N, C-alpha and C positions, 0 to 999 in steps of 0.2 A: 447619454445620460443612463447610468446604471440604476435599474429599477429592481424591486423585489419580484422574482419570478412568481412567488406565491400570490401576489396581488392580482396577477392576470388570471390564474386558475381558481382564485377564491379559496386557496388553502389557508387554514388558520394556523398561525404560529403557536408554538407551545408556550404556556405561561406557568410560572411557579405558583402553586396553591398556597404555600407558606413562604414568608420572607426568607431569602437565601442569605445565610451567614457563612461566608467562605472560611472563616476561622474555626468553625465547629466541625468535628468529624462527621462525615457522611459518605455515602457511596461516591467515589471520585468522579468528577465531571470536568469537562472543558467548558470554559465560559469566557466572554469578552470583558474588556475594561471599558466602562461606560462614561467615565468622567476624567477630566484633566487632573482633578484632585487625587484620584486613585493612581493615575499614572505618575504624578510627581512624587507622591508619598511612598512609592514602591510597595503599596499595600498588597499587591499580587504575591510578592515573595513571602508574605506572612500567612498566606492562605494554607489551609490543610491540604488543598488539592494540588498546590504547585509541584511537589515532588512527583506526582503521578502524571503530570503533563509534559514531562521532559521526553523528547524523542531520543530513542536509544540506537537508532540505525544511522550511522554516520554517512555523510556524503563527501567524497573526496573533493578538495578545494579546486575544482577545475573551472575554467571559463566556459561559456557557452560555445557551441561549435560555430565556425565561420560559414554559415549557410542560413537560409530562411528557417524559422523556428515556429513551433506551435506552443502558445500559452493557452492554458485552459483555466477559466475563472469559474469556480463553483459557487453558485448561489441557489439556495433552495429554502423557501419558506422561512427566511430569516436566519437560517443556519442553526447549528447546535441541536440537531434532532437526534436520530439514532447514533450519530457519530460523536455525541457529547459524552457517552458512557465510555470512559477511557479503559476500563477493565472489561468492556463488552456489554452489549445489550441483549435483548431477547427477541428481536425481530429478524427472522430468517430471510425476509424479503427486503431488507434495508438496502438503500441506494449504495452502489459502489461503482467505481471505474476500474476496469481491468485491461484497457487498451493503452497501457503506459508506453508501449514501444513507439507510439506516435507523438508523445508529449515531451516537451523540453522543460516547461515551467508550469507549475500548478499554483493558483491563487485561491485562498479561502476567503470568501467575501461575505460580509453582512453589513447592516446599516448601523452597527454600533461604532463608537468612536475608534476603539482599537480592537480589531478582530484578530485573535490569536488562533492560529490553525490548531484544531484538535490533534494530538500527537498520533492518533490512528492514521490520519492522512499523511502526516510527515513521515512516519515509519514506512508505510508502503511505497510512497513516492520516492523516498531516498533509496529504498531497496532496489528500485527500478532505475536509479540514476537521474531522477527528476528533482529539480529545485522547487522549494515550497516558499511562498510569500504570504505574509499576513496583510491586512488592509488597515490603513489609517484614513478615516473619512471625516470630513466636516461638510455638512449639508446646510441648506437654507435656514433651518432653525437653530443653527449653531453659532449665532453671532457672538455670544459671550465666550464660547470656546475660541473662535477666531481672534477676538480682541485680546484674550489672555495669552494665547499661543504666540501671537505675532506682535506682542507689546514692544519687544525689543530684540536685539540680536542675542542677548543673553538668554532670554526666555525661549527663543526659537532653538538655540543650540542645546539648552537644558532638556527640553522635551525630545529633541532628536536623540540625545544621548540615552534617555530612558527607553526609547524604542529600540535602539541598538542593544542595550542591556537585555531587554526581553528576548529578542531574537537569538542572541548568543546563548542565554541561559536555557531557553527552551529547545534550541537545536534546529530552528528553521532558518531560511536563507535570505530573508529580506522583506521588502515592503512594496505594496502598491499604494501610491499616494493619490488620494481622490479628494480634491479641494473644490467641491461643488457649491461655492459661495462667492459672492462678489466682495471686493475689498478696495481700500484706498491705496494710493501709490506708495505710502510709507510701509503699509502692510505687505504689499507685493515685494518690496525690498527685503523685508524680514522673512517672507516666504521663500525667496531665493536662498537666503542664508540657511533656512531650515532644511530645505531639500539638499543643498550642497553639503552641509555638515553631516546630515544623515547618510548621504552617499559615501562621503569620505570616512566617516567613523565605521560604517558597516564594512567597507573594504579593508580598513585597518584591522578591525577585530575579527573579521570573518572573511578571509580571502575567497573569492569566487561568489560572494554574495551580490544581490541585485536590489536596486531601487528603481521602480518603474513609475513614471509619471502618467496619470490619466488625463486625457484631453478634456479639460474642464475650464477653470478660470484662466483668463488670458493674461499676458504680460501687462496689459493696461488695467487689470483689476476687474474686468467685466466677466460675468459667467456666460460665456458663449462657446458652445461646443463647435470646434472648427471642422471636425470630420476629416481632417487631414493634418499633416505636419506643415506648418508655414511659419511666418515671422511672428505670429501671435502667440505661439506656444513653444517655438524652438528654443528660447532661452531656458526653459525648464528641461527640455530634452538634452541640452548641452551640459547640464550639471547633474544628470542622472544616467541610468544605464539603459534607458529606453522609454518609449511612449506607447501607451495603449490608446489608440485612436478611436474615438467614439464611432458607433456603428452606422451613422447616417451618411456614409461616403458614397460617391458615385463611381462609375466604372473607370473613369480616367484619373481619379485621385490617388490610387496606390502608386502609379508611375510618377506623379508630381511629388508625392511625399518621399519616394525613394530618392528623387533628384535633390530634394531639400536636405535629405540626411547625408548626402555625399557618400563617404566610405562607410558610414554607419547605417546603411539602408536596412540591414537585418535587425537593427534595434528598433525598427518601426513595426509595431504590432497592430495591424488593422483589425478593428473590432467586428465581430459577427454575433448578433444576438440570435440564439437558436429559437427563441420565442417569436422572432420575426418582426419585432417592433421597429419599423422604419429601417430595417437592415437590408443591405443590397442582396438581391437574390431571394429574399423572403424567409431565410432560415429554415428550420424544420428539416423535412426530407429534401429540401433544395439548398441546404447549406453548401453543397459542393459547387453550386453556381458561383458563389463568392470565392470559394477556395481556388477554383480554376483561374480566376482573374489574378489572385495574389500569387499563385504559382507562376503564372506567365510573367508577371512583373517583378518576381523574385524579391518579395517582401514577406515579412513574418505575419502571423495571424494570432489574434486573441479571440478565442471562442468563449462567449459568455453564456452561462446557464445551459450546459449540455444535459442537465437533469430534466430538461423538457421531455426527453424520451421516457422518463420515469413518471413525471407529473402529468403529462398530457395523455389522454386515452389513446391507446394504440390498437391495431387489429390483432396483434399477437401478444404473448406474454413478454415481460420485460427482458428476460435473457435473450429472446429471439430478436426483439426490436432493437435492443442495445447493440448486439453484434451486427445487425443489418445497417444501423446508422453509422457506427464507427467504420465499417467496411467501406461505406460510401466516402467517408473522410479519407481513409487510407488510399482508396483508388484515385481520388482527386489530388491529394497532397504528394503522394509518391515518395515519401521519406519514411523509412523504418529505422528506428534507433537500434543499436546493437547492445545486447546483454545476453549472457554474462560477459564480464570483462576480467573477472578475477576468479581464482579458485580458493577454497572449495565452492562448488555450486550445488545448490539443492533446491528442488521444487516439489511440492506435493499438490500443486495446482489449486490450492485453497483460494477461493475468492474473497474470504473474509466474512462469510456468513453461511449458514447451513441449518440442518435439522438434526445433526448429531455431531459427536466428536469421536474419532477412532484413533487408536495407536496399533500399528502392525496388523491392521485389518480387524481388530477387536474393538467393538463399540464400548467406550467408557462413559458416555453420556448420551442420552436420547433427548436432551433439552434443545429447543431451537435457540439460535444465538446469532449475534453479529459482532464482529471486531475486526476492523480493517488492518490493525497492527498484525493480525495473523495471516493476512493475505500473502501468499507465496509468489514467487516469480510467475508472471502470467504468460501463457504461450500464445503464439501467433495463430496456430491452427490453420495453416495454408496448405491446401492440397497441391503439391508440386509435380507429382507423377501419378495421375489418375490411371486406374486399371481399365476403366470402361467409361462410357458416357454418363454412367450413374455410379460415380465412385463412392467409396466408403466415406462417411461424414464423421467429423469429430465434434464433440460437444461436452460441456461441463456436466458432470454427473454428481448429484448430491445424495444418491442412494448407495452406490457401490463405492465405499470410501476406505482407503488404506490408512492414511495419516491425516488428521485434521478433519475438515468438513466437506471435502470435495475431491474429485478425480477427473480424468478425461476418459470418456467412453468413445469407442469407434464402432459405427454401425452401418451396415449396407449390404450390398451383394458383391461377392468376389469369387471369381472362378479359381479352380485349384492351382493353375500354373501362372496366375497373375499376382501382382502385388501393387499396393498403393502407398506412396510415400507422402507424409504429411509433416511440414516444417513446424517444429515446436518453438525453437529459439534461434535467433540470428546472433551468434556470439562474436567475440573479439578477444580471445584469451591467448596470450603468448605463452607457449609452453617451454619448460626448461628440461633438465636432465632427469628429473624424477618421473618414474612411470605413473600413469594414471590408473586409478581404480574406479571403474564405472559400475554402478549398481542401479537396478530398477526393479520395481514390483509390478506384477500384472496378474490378471485372471481372465479367463476366456471361456467360450462355449464351443463344444464340438471340436473341430480341427482348426478353429481360428487361432492364429498365432500372432504375437507381437515381437518385433525386433527393434533395435535401436541403431540408427545410423549416424555416424559422426563425420563431418567434413573438415578437412584440414588443408591449409594452404601454406606453402613456403615460398621463398623468392624464386624457386625454380620448378616447383612441383605442386600438384593438387592431388589429394588422396581422399577416398571415402571408405571408411571401415564400417562393416555391419556386424553387430552383435546379435546372435540368435541362440536359441536353446539347443539346436542341432543343425549342423551344416547341411545345406541343400545345394545340389548341383545347379539348380536354376538361377542361383545368384552369382555364379562365377563370372559372368560377363558384365554384370551391372555394378560391381563394387571392387575396389582395389584389393580388399582382403575381407574374408569372412571369418569371424572369431566365434568359437563356440563358448558360450558362457557356462559358468559353474553354479549349480543351485546352492543357495546359502541356507543354513539352518539358523533361524532367528528366534531368540527366546520370546515366547508368548505369541508367536506368529499364528494367525488364523489359518486353518487348513485350506481355506478357500483361495489363498493367495500364494504365489510363488515369488521369491526374491532371487534374482540372478546377478552374477558378477563377472566382469571381464577385466583384463589388464591390457593396457595399451602403452607403448613407448613411442612418443612422437617428438623427440627433441628437435628444436629449431623450427617447429611448425606453429601455426596459429589455428586454434579451433574456431571455425567460422559458422557452422550450422549444426544444430541438433535436431534430428528428425525421428519420427516413428515410421516403421515399415510394417504394414499390415499384409499378412499372407496366410496361406493355408498349407497344411501338411497332411500327409496320409498317416494316421496314427498306427501304432503297432497293434497287432491283433489283441483284442480284449481291452484296449485302451480307448477312452473317450476323447481325450485331448490333453491340453496342458493341465487342466484341472476340470473337474466335472460339476463345479458349483453352478454354472450357467448352462442352460440347455438350448441346443440349436434345433430348430424345427424344419430346416431345409438344408440341402447339400450346398446351396450357393449363398445362404445367409451367413453374414459375418458379424460377430460381436466380440469385443474384447475391451478391457479396461486397464488403463495405465495409472498406477497409484502414486508413484513418485520416481524421481531421478536423482541420483547422487553422483557427482564427479569430484574426486579429491585425490590427494597423493598419499593419504594415510588410510590403511585398511581398517584399523580399529582405534578410533580416537580414545584418549584417556581423559577421564573426568577427575577433578580433585575429590578426594574422599569427603564424607560428610563432616569429618573432624576438622577439615580445612575452613569450614564456614562458621561464622558467628551469626546466630539467628536470635532475634529479640522481638519483644512485643511492646506496643504502645497503645494508648487510648483504649484500655480494656474497660468494657462496660457490661455489667450483668443486669438484666432487666426482668421484671416479672409482671405478667398481665393480671387483671382482676380474677381471671379464671385459673390462675396459678401456673400458667405456661411461662417457662423461663427461656430467655434468649441471650446470646453473646454477641457483642460487637468488639472487634479487635483489629488493630493494624499490626501486621507482621512484616518485619524488615530483616534483611540478611546481607551479608557481605563477606568476601574472602578475607580471612585473617591477614594474609600477606597482601598488603596494599600495593606492593610493587609488581604483583602478578600482571602479565599482559594477556591473560585469558579473557576472551570476550564471549558473552552469552547474551542472546537477544530475547530469550523467552524462558519462562519457568511455568511448568504445570503445577497447580496447587491442589492438594488433596487434604481431606481430613478423615481421621479414624476416631471412633469412640473408644474410650478406655474404661473398662469395667472397674478395675482396681489397680492400685499401685502398691507393691510390697516387695521387699528384698531387692530393691532397685530394679525390678522387672515390671514391664507393662503387659497387662493382659488385654489384647485388642479384641473388641467385640465383633467387628465387621470388616468387610473388605474396604479399601480406601474409596472414599466418595470424591469424585472430581468436582472441585469448586469453581475453577476457572483458570485463566492464564494471565500471568504478569509479564510485562515487557520492561518494567523497572524492577529494582531490588526491593519491592514493597508490594503488599497486597492487603486490601481492606475487606474484612469479612463482616457482613451486616446481618443482624437478626438470625443468627445460627441457633436453631432449636437445641435446647439442653434437656435431654431426657433425665428424669429423676433417678434412673437406675445407673447412671454413669458417674465416674469419679473425675473425668477429665477428657481432654482432646489431644490427639497427636496430629499436628499440622505438618505435612510433608511437602517440600519444595523440590520438585523434579527438574533438574537442570537439563536444558536442551541446547545442543550445539548449533552453530550456523550451518554446519555441514549435514544436518538432518539427524545427527546422533542424539539418543535420549538415554539419560542415566537410569540405571535400574532403581526401582523404588526403594529397595532395601539398602542401597548405597547412598541415597539422597539425604541432604540436610533436613532436619526436622526441628520442631518446637513442641514441647509438652506444656499444656496449660491445665492447671489443677482447677477442677470445678467444685471440689468439696468446700463447704462453708459458704458457698454463694447461692 
């Protein structure tokens, strides 16, 4: 039985102070559908918020791997908390998942009738190759819903069609079906038709999609959780893509469930409640006890409420506790998914929350924020070649930031002639004839140095190339080739950071691993090190920061000029307070004029500049651009923007960002001028 995690901890769910009217303009949010009437009428598509809730990171239509898999079901205090703010929130400590390399399927769960995954989760999960499911749930108090939904075959198929339409329109990958209510035999018949039609229509409209049945009502209409796959729930398993088995199973039931599934044993997801409510092994820090059994019996797992680490008091901070818990899962499960699989590849290691936003090492905002859509590819951070028994450790750094809101710091002790290799990514990129351009940014203290090692595999050979700022003899026996990088001059680059570039030709190989190599070098006389922004206090102390990594086949990507864009405004509202303070609400939308263009952009930085006056077709700008936020669709809503009496208007700038980490110059970016005079 799936319960609210918040009910156990006593966490209060958020409530709306004023009635929510989704048709009225307001700061965009994600929200569920609560009634069958809303579902049937397609009211969601008339919502002001709908266009902001579309996921923009596509997932290739691939089937799940033919092995045991990990499904993670997110449930926290009723859902739609910090993650409901689709343009980003203000909580730098908002809950996030960043161990995506262990996960195959992510489910967003709440106790509302139709739980639509917030696009922030879909975007980051898709970026990491993970499928995302919403939830359709009918519980004990939903008798009227049951009776209407299952009144006939036509009604069942109509509502299934509505669910398919929502998933396709919003860009997520299917549904978890949770029917925790008893029913009569005729309703069971229509329930089968509902599940079967939903599965078939999802597969037809969205190849690679999933419909997972939750172990709840049985084929005889009784609400009896079986805690295994058996003849009572297998008819639903047979017409869907898998079953989420309730978490009250015993040690021998995974094996019997696998036997009942036959060739589909990996479609059996045995539930583990991390809060430990009747779950085998007790959950929490003993979640690995259940995982060990499932690994041995070669069935899949459904981990429910991993936010326990966040909601439950821990001995350490959340970052430390989260990494410790997921590392236990990793050690037990023994499966790490591969990414990247395609080029270009870019990561700035942003976790989707932070205390600032930077571009090229320069802070453009010091406001705290959260936005999982901004989460970049997340690294594994596994020490593979320690230098000593106390190797350099890697961790997320929210203070030293190159792009976005985070970076990776490396800290520890390291002797001059030693090095530590730390795995960042386990890739699977098949390379062609085009040479690779590899770029990375770093800063370090003293003689601490950072290199980048890339591992390649062909049908006959294995090679490891090391990119470093200067060639050192000590690496000659450890790497196939050592490549000296070239320092890059980047417009607007902070002097504290260095950006390095190297070129590689590996036709016929597969890129398998991306690692950092921490080492020391003897600086030239009078030099402190790579850069002197960070100070070392001991000859054996090591500290360096990796800001980002870019791997692509093009050295200088080209953006469409601002004249290629059509930028418009909607829902403009000027307001005045009794004190005479004026504000502006406005929705800004943009699109390429050439609708046939195949250019894809996943994000846009949005800025505003105040205009003092407009004359002779020229704008006099009063200040530097103010960063407003980031958009992941071609729209951004500005709410309650202060309008000083001294200005004549605003210039809104849409800075286009490429999937390869490239950022358009502000002066070349599309913009919109809004006249404030007369308002």
